[in-house]
N, C-alpha and C positions, 0 to 999 in steps of 0.2 A: 427736689424736683433737677429735671437732666437737663445736661447743657445739649443743643443742638448748634455747632457750627453751622456760621453767616455764610462759607466759602473754606475752598482752602489754596494755601499758596505750596506751590511743587517749584522746589528749587534743587539746580543740577548741576555743581559743577565737573564739568567738563575738561579729562585731561588733555583731549589731544584737541588743541584751537582748528585743524582745518576739519573738523568735523563739526562743530558751529551752528554756521549754515543747514546743513540738512538735517541736524535737529530740529533747527528753530522750523524748517522749510514741515516737520512730519508734526511738530506741535501745533500750526498752524493746520495742518491738512485735520488732523486731532478734534481739532474746536477750540486750539485754544484762544479767549478774546484777545488776547495782546503780550508783550512777549518783551520783560528787559533784560537786554546783554552786560554783562560788568565786565572789565579785565582785573582778575584773580590773583594773587600769591596765596599758596602755601607756605605755614611756617617752616617746613621741613624744604624745599625753597629756596626761600627766602637766607637761610639761614647756609644751605651750601653757596647758592649767590656766592653771598659775603665769603665765604670761605675762600674761595677761586681766587679774590681779588689783594694783593698784595699788599701791605702797609700804604706803600706808594705807589700808586699806581699810574702807570701814563695812560693819555687818551687814547691812542693806541690800543694797548691790552682791555681799556675801559669799553670799546664800540669792538670790539674783535667779540665780546665778552657773551656767551651765548644769553639769552634772555627766556629763564624757566619762568611764563606764566600759564593760567588756565583764563576760561572765560564760565562764569558767573549766569546761569539765567534761571528767569525765575520768573510767574505766571500765576493769577490768579484764577482759579474756576472754580466753578457755583454750585458744581457738585461729587463725590462720591466715584458715580461713572463717569467724568471730566476726566477726572484723576488716573482712574486707569486706564484712560486712552489714551491720555499724557503718557504713564508710564507705559503705554505698550509701544506706543509709536516708540519712545526714546530706547525700547532694549529690541529693536529692531534698527533703528543706525548704531546703536553703542553695543550692543552686544550682551553677555551677561554681567555686571558690572562687581560682578564678585572679586572678575580678572582683575589685572595692574593694569594701570596705565589706560583706565576706559574711565572712570568718575564716580560722582557718589549723586544719588537725586535722595530726596528730602521730604516728607509731606506733612504742611502742618494745618491744624485748624486754625480758622482766623473769625476771630469772635465778632470784629463789625471790618465790614469792606462803604467806603465811601467812595462814590464816582467811578466803579465796579461798570453798572451800565448806560453809557452815554451814549449817550445816539450823534451820527453822523454827520456833521455839519454840510448842507446839499449847495455844490457848487464846482 
């Protein structure tokens, strides 16, 4: 018996936060049914942030420290065609993801989905 995913999750960690809105717009135009945005930080950046702060930091130094974070976007799409459209839309905004400071995109098969095909209320 072969297993076929019911849907796919496209997950993208965006390194340049100023490009998040453009990526979300591109995903929406590509047909993504919904997009969730989360604030996130990777281990490397988290450790670098902690190393920058001294043993007894002042409030001024804490407020002056640059915060290093990214944004994680995800959407659940119904088929591989939509995965391809969302992936292409991502590349149009971010460029070649193998380059530094762009992001990482992961596509995961989803075994079961509840609540994906919701009808929008009228009003």
